[in-house]
NUTINU-838060 format. One record per residue: residue in three letters; chain; y, x, z of N, C-alpha, C in turn. Coordinates in nm, 4 decimals. Example, Ala and Ser with C-alpha at 12.3 -4.5 7.8 and 13.67 -1.06 7.14 Angstrom:
<atoms>
> code,unit,nnorth,neast,nup,canorth,caeast,caup,cnorth,ceast,cup
> ALA,A,-0.5690,1.3190,0.7800,-0.4500,1.2300,0.7800,-0.3300,1.3200,0.7800;
> SER,A,-0.2250,1.2850,0.7080,-0.1060,1.3670,0.7140,0.0030,1.2900,0.7870;
</atoms>
This chain:
<atoms>
> code,unit,nnorth,neast,nup,canorth,caeast,caup,cnorth,ceast,cup
> UNK,A,-0.1178,0.0838,0.0000,0.0000,0.0000,0.0000,0.1245,0.0885,0.0000;
> UNK,A,0.2280,0.0352,-0.0605,0.3478,0.1156,-0.0808,0.4754,0.0521,-0.0271;
> UNK,A,0.4888,-0.0797,-0.0390,0.6142,-0.1470,-0.0068,0.6045,-0.2349,0.1177;
> UNK,A,0.7123,-0.2345,0.1954,0.7311,-0.3308,0.3027,0.8387,-0.4260,0.2525;
> UNK,A,0.8038,-0.5540,0.2443,0.8937,-0.6546,0.1887,0.9203,-0.7595,0.2962;
> UNK,A,1.0478,-0.7810,0.3259,1.0860,-0.8754,0.4307,1.1780,-0.9807,0.3710;
> UNK,A,1.1403,-1.1053,0.3927,1.2201,-1.2180,0.3427,1.2568,-1.3076,0.4601;
> UNK,A,1.3706,-1.3725,0.4490,1.4174,-1.4663,0.5508,1.4360,-1.6022,0.4861;
> UNK,A,1.3872,-1.7052,0.5558,1.4003,-1.8419,0.5073,1.4599,-1.9278,0.6181;
> UNK,A,1.5523,-2.0130,0.5806,1.6128,-2.1032,0.6777,1.5278,-2.2303,0.6855;
> UNK,A,1.4843,-2.2626,0.8077,1.4066,-2.3842,0.8308,1.5011,-2.5042,0.8323;
> UNK,A,1.4478,-2.6236,0.8140,1.5331,-2.7435,0.8201,1.6094,-2.7547,0.9523;
> UNK,A,1.5528,-2.6991,1.0591,1.6187,-2.7031,1.1904,1.7374,-2.6070,1.1986;
> UNK,A,1.7503,-2.5203,1.0958,1.8581,-2.4222,1.0972,1.8134,-2.2848,1.1435;
> UNK,A,1.6951,-2.2761,1.2040,1.6425,-2.1475,1.2486,1.5979,-2.0646,1.1291;
> UNK,A,1.6020,-1.9324,1.1460,1.5567,-1.8419,1.0401,1.4107,-1.8057,1.0644;
> UNK,A,1.3350,-1.8012,0.9582,1.1948,-1.7612,0.9623,1.1824,-1.6309,0.8846;
> UNK,A,1.1152,-1.5335,0.9423,1.0998,-1.4020,0.8797,0.9566,-1.3873,0.8287;
> UNK,A,0.9431,-1.3460,0.7033,0.8113,-1.3259,0.6432,0.8010,-1.1798,0.6011;
> UNK,A,0.6967,-1.1120,0.6505,0.6764,-0.9703,0.6215,0.5518,-0.9556,0.5358;
> UNK,A,0.5652,-0.8806,0.4264,0.4550,-0.8590,0.3334,0.4424,-0.7101,0.3044;
> UNK,A,0.3205,-0.6648,0.2865,0.2936,-0.5282,0.2434,0.2308,-0.5395,0.1048;
> UNK,A,0.2810,-0.4592,0.0104,0.2336,-0.4729,-0.1271,0.2179,-0.3375,-0.1957;
> UNK,A,0.1322,-0.3340,-0.2972,0.1131,-0.2129,-0.3780,0.2304,-0.1905,-0.4727;
> UNK,A,0.2919,-0.3018,-0.5177,0.4043,-0.2908,-0.6100,0.5039,-0.4017,-0.5783;
> UNK,A,0.6282,-0.3787,-0.6169,0.7276,-0.4837,-0.5980,0.7388,-0.5609,-0.7285;
> UNK,A,0.7488,-0.6888,-0.7155,0.7582,-0.7775,-0.8313,0.9015,-0.8262,-0.8455;
> UNK,A,0.9345,-0.8759,-0.9615,1.0691,-0.9275,-0.9857,1.1047,-1.0359,-0.8845;
> UNK,A,1.0092,-1.1219,-0.8510,1.0387,-1.2290,-0.7550,1.0693,-1.1712,-0.6167;
> UNK,A,1.0043,-1.0582,-0.5813,1.0345,-0.9929,-0.4539,1.1777,-0.9404,-0.4549;
> UNK,A,1.2146,-0.8772,-0.5644,1.3485,-0.8201,-0.5757,1.4538,-0.9305,-0.5699;
> UNK,A,1.4230,-1.0451,-0.6262,1.5184,-1.1567,-0.6262,1.5260,-1.2275,-0.4921;
> UNK,A,1.4120,-1.2436,-0.4235,1.4109,-1.3271,-0.3033,1.4099,-1.2507,-0.1709;
> UNK,A,1.3619,-1.1282,-0.1700,1.3507,-1.0544,-0.0443,1.4865,-1.0061,0.0048;
> UNK,A,1.4990,-0.9939,0.1356,1.6208,-0.9386,0.1952,1.6091,-0.7867,0.2044;
> UNK,A,1.4864,-0.7385,0.2318,1.4644,-0.5950,0.2507,1.3386,-0.5529,0.1763;
> UNK,A,1.3486,-0.4435,0.1012,1.2313,-0.3831,0.0372,1.2389,-0.2333,0.0643;
> UNK,A,1.1376,-0.1825,0.1349,1.1292,-0.0396,0.1637,1.0132,0.0200,0.0857;
> UNK,A,1.0384,0.1293,0.0166,0.9367,0.1989,-0.0622,0.8898,0.3197,0.0183;
> UNK,A,0.7682,0.3133,0.0691,0.7175,0.4205,0.1539,0.6640,0.5392,0.0746;
> UNK,A,0.6491,0.5242,-0.0556,0.6082,0.6386,-0.1368,0.7266,0.7321,-0.1600;
> UNK,A,0.8396,0.6747,-0.1949,0.9579,0.7566,-0.2222,1.0511,0.7650,-0.1013;
> UNK,A,1.0146,0.6937,0.0072,1.0972,0.6873,0.1289,1.2399,0.6465,0.0923;
> UNK,A,1.2479,0.5326,0.0238,1.3784,0.4830,-0.0197,1.3913,0.3337,0.0087;
> UNK,A,1.5153,0.2897,0.0152,1.5467,0.1489,0.0341,1.5732,0.0899,-0.1040;
> UNK,A,1.4856,0.0023,-0.1484,1.5012,-0.0624,-0.2782,1.6083,-0.1703,-0.2676;
> UNK,A,1.6049,-0.2436,-0.1560,1.7010,-0.3522,-0.1360,1.7201,-0.3745,0.0131;
> UNK,A,1.8438,-0.4045,0.0520,1.8721,-0.4394,0.1911,1.9977,-0.5249,0.1950;
> UNK,A,1.9786,-0.6539,0.2174,2.0927,-0.7443,0.2275,2.0600,-0.8575,0.3236;
> UNK,A,2.1634,-0.9108,0.3855,2.1482,-1.0246,0.4763,2.2548,-1.1261,0.4419;
> UNK,A,2.2141,-1.2459,0.4090,2.3071,-1.3531,0.3729,2.4061,-1.3089,0.2668;
> UNK,A,2.3574,-1.2327,0.1694,2.4422,-1.1891,0.0596,2.5221,-1.0628,0.0860;
> UNK,A,2.5197,-1.0122,0.2091,2.5917,-0.8895,0.2426,2.4972,-0.7713,0.2253;
> UNK,A,2.5334,-0.6790,0.1396,2.4494,-0.5630,0.1131,2.4755,-0.4567,0.2197;
> UNK,A,2.3686,-0.4086,0.2806,2.3788,-0.3045,0.3835,2.3618,-0.1675,0.3192;
> UNK,A,2.4154,-0.0632,0.3818,2.3955,0.0724,0.3289,2.2461,0.1038,0.3192;
> UNK,A,2.2078,0.1725,0.2135,2.0653,0.2041,0.1914,2.0273,0.3344,0.2626;
> UNK,A,2.0381,0.3301,0.3939,2.0061,0.4445,0.4797,1.8602,0.4321,0.5236;
> UNK,A,1.7719,0.5065,0.4569,1.6272,0.4963,0.4804,1.5915,0.5067,0.6280;
> UNK,A,1.6327,0.6130,0.6929,1.5904,0.6372,0.8304,1.6381,0.5279,0.9251;
> UNK,A,1.7601,0.4859,0.9077,1.8173,0.3830,0.9943,1.7447,0.2489,0.9787;
> UNK,A,1.7204,0.2083,0.8554,1.6542,0.0797,0.8309,1.5071,0.0870,0.8697;
> UNK,A,1.4427,0.1971,0.8356,1.3016,0.2164,0.8738,1.2870,0.2107,1.0251;
> UNK,A,1.3752,0.2791,1.0980,1.3686,0.2808,1.2444,1.3957,0.1429,1.3040;
> UNK,A,1.4895,0.0691,1.2453,1.5193,-0.0664,1.2941,1.3945,-0.1545,1.2863;
> UNK,A,1.3301,-0.1593,1.1707,1.2122,-0.2447,1.1552,1.0904,-0.1892,1.2282;
> UNK,A,1.0880,-0.0600,1.2534,0.9767,-0.0004,1.3285,0.9703,-0.0560,1.4704;
> UNK,A,1.0844,-0.0952,1.5253,1.0868,-0.1552,1.6594,1.0026,-0.2822,1.6652;
> UNK,A,0.9987,-0.3556,1.5556,0.9321,-0.4852,1.5516,0.7966,-0.4819,1.4813;
> UNK,A,0.7812,-0.3908,1.3877,0.6593,-0.3837,1.3063,0.6020,-0.2422,1.3062;
> UNK,A,0.5919,-0.1846,1.4249,0.5498,-0.0442,1.4348,0.4111,-0.0204,1.3753;
> UNK,A,0.3166,-0.1096,1.4004,0.1806,-0.0883,1.3494,0.1779,-0.0944,1.1968;
> UNK,A,0.2485,-0.1886,1.1393,0.2526,-0.2030,0.9933,0.3162,-0.0779,0.9307;
> UNK,A,0.4281,-0.0344,0.9866,0.4978,0.0815,0.9318,0.4169,0.2090,0.9523;
> UNK,A,0.3550,0.2237,1.0684,0.2693,0.3410,1.0916,0.1545,0.3444,0.9905;
> UNK,A,0.0968,0.2287,0.9624,-0.0126,0.2214,0.8644,0.0362,0.2580,0.7236;
> UNK,A,0.1542,0.2094,0.6866,0.2109,0.2438,0.5550,0.2352,0.3942,0.5446;
> UNK,A,0.2905,0.4529,0.6487,0.3180,0.5969,0.6464,0.1894,0.6782,0.6447;
> UNK,A,0.0904,0.6330,0.7185,-0.0393,0.7018,0.7195,-0.1036,0.6944,0.5814;
> UNK,A,-0.0977,0.5775,0.5200,-0.1555,0.5599,0.3861,-0.0880,0.6527,0.2856;
> UNK,A,0.0437,0.6612,0.2904,0.1160,0.7484,0.1974,0.0855,0.8956,0.2235;
> UNK,A,0.0729,0.9315,0.3510,0.0402,1.0692,0.3867,-0.0985,1.1068,0.3347;
> UNK,A,-0.1948,1.0178,0.3540,-0.3311,1.0437,0.3052,-0.3332,1.0495,0.1523;
> UNK,A,-0.2578,0.9616,0.0895,-0.2516,0.9590,-0.0568,-0.1927,1.0890,-0.1109;
> UNK,A,-0.0893,1.1403,-0.0455,-0.0250,1.2644,-0.0885,-0.1171,1.3843,-0.0696;
> UNK,A,-0.2029,1.3815,0.0300,-0.2925,1.4940,0.0549,-0.4133,1.4958,-0.0389;
> UNK,A,-0.4437,1.3800,-0.0994,-0.5595,1.3757,-0.1897,-0.5192,1.4024,-0.3342;
> UNK,A,-0.3890,1.4085,-0.3617,-0.3437,1.4323,-0.5006,-0.2880,1.5697,-0.5168;
</atoms>
């Protein structure tokens, strides 16, 4: 897996719902609908915006922010990329 994709959806009650996906590739629909896309192969921020406001694409800062909440997912992505780099 390569990408961490985070999308936010507003529920009818007004609350925000967060959906986190891990994917091998990013699709056009992800780029259009996701708020955050992190590429763990290139260690880059593909997209980062909230309610239409684009945030600076600071890899370490954004990675560390989401690591607080999704540490196991991010650790697994980094481990996968590390293993992939060592086998090539």
